[in-house]
C-alpha positions, 0 to 999 in steps of 0.5 A: 353779101353780109352786112358788116357796117353796123355797130352798136351800144347798149343804153339804159333799157335799150340799144343803139345801132349805128350805120354809115349815115344814121343811128337809131336808139330803141328803148323799152319804156316803163309802160313796156312799149318801145320808143324809137329815135332815129338821127342823122350821123354822117362821119367826118371820114365821109366828108374829108378823105384826108382823115381816113389815114391810118391811126388818124381815122381811129382817133376820129371814130373814137371821138365820134363814138363818145359823142354819139354814146353820150347822146344816146345814154342821155336820151334813154335816161330821160324815160326813167326820171322819177321823183328822186331825180326831179331836182337834178333834172330841173338843174340839168334843164336850167344848165342846158338853157344857160350854156346850151345842149352842145356845151353841156354835152362837151362838159359831160364828155370832158368830165368822163374823159378826165375820170377815165384818164385819171383812173386808167392812165395816171393812177397806174403810172403813180402806183408803178413808182413804188417799184422805182426804189428797187427797179431802176429800169424805166422800161421795166417800170412801164411794163409794171405800169401796164400790168397794174393798168390791166389789173385796175381795169379787171377789178373795175369790170368785176365790181360794176358787173355786180350792180343789178342795173349794170347787169341789165345793161349787159343783157342789152349788150348781149342782145346788141351783139346777137342781133348784129351777128344775125345780120352779118350771117344773112339771117332774117331778123327774128327773135328765134334767129337772133337767139341762136347767134353768139352774144360775143363780137370781135369788134366790141368796145370791150375788146377795143378797151382791152387792146388799148391796155395792151397797146398802151404798154407798148407805146408808153415803153418807148418813153423812158423818162423818170420825170413824173410830170413828163411821164404824166403828160405823155400818158395824156397826150398819147391817149388819142394815138393809142386809141388810133393804133387800137382801132387799126387792130380791131379794124384789121381783125374784123376784116381778117376774121379767119386769120390765125393771128387775129383770132389769137389776139382777139381771145382776151377781148372775147373772154372779157365779153363772155366773163363780164360785159355781155349776158344772155338777153331775154326775148323782150330785150332782143325785140328792142335790139331788132327794133333798133337795127331795123330802124337804121336799115329802114332809114339808110 
């Protein structure tokens, strides 16, 4: 029976793989060796059954993914500090000593969350107000806002895909998907087998983000107020709900891979992966992804 309970994420020159109770980060160090770090990671969904309610479980998974993602990115970045970042590193160490690692992680997550909300939620809402002068319908304004949000997201993806370091990360992203697909197809985890698998995956975070964009159009269309501060507040408050609903769709699509509707609605996310967020990896990158997934499987 194929394994479908492994997820992952590309990090700086590496890959993180996460299972039910463990996650492993494999990083190609500057000396070309592979560093492997394995940590415990038991979800709150395993501890508290009440949290497994639809939508609520999606919110929990979303928050836990942000925490693990931030930790693993920080871990991978530690291998690539150079002289130019020495002062920053000293400041970070001082800050960590003063406020604690967990508080620093929370601050980092909060800043990232605020930036994401501002760019992809608040900015589209403010830009859509231009159309208020000649389109009185709040419902239509919400639809325009949604299209602006998608446009901003696509422009953002296009711009970052031109950065060489990001392109490297997208190659590791492709290696992550290929390795997970190889595992789910019950193939032996070898470089040749992994190379033969697709770099696209329906449960990818890219697909999730695009579904969030679509779901936000439907959810925000229910709020027809013209008061700016109320519209802004609803965008902020409803983000976890939107994430929870989006998770339910991704979860359903993963379990019903042969469903015609699931296949159709997965097309935009798969297109985004193919066009922007995944690139074909080389053998060395695949080797790192295999090390990460074996780290999880061996320790579970």
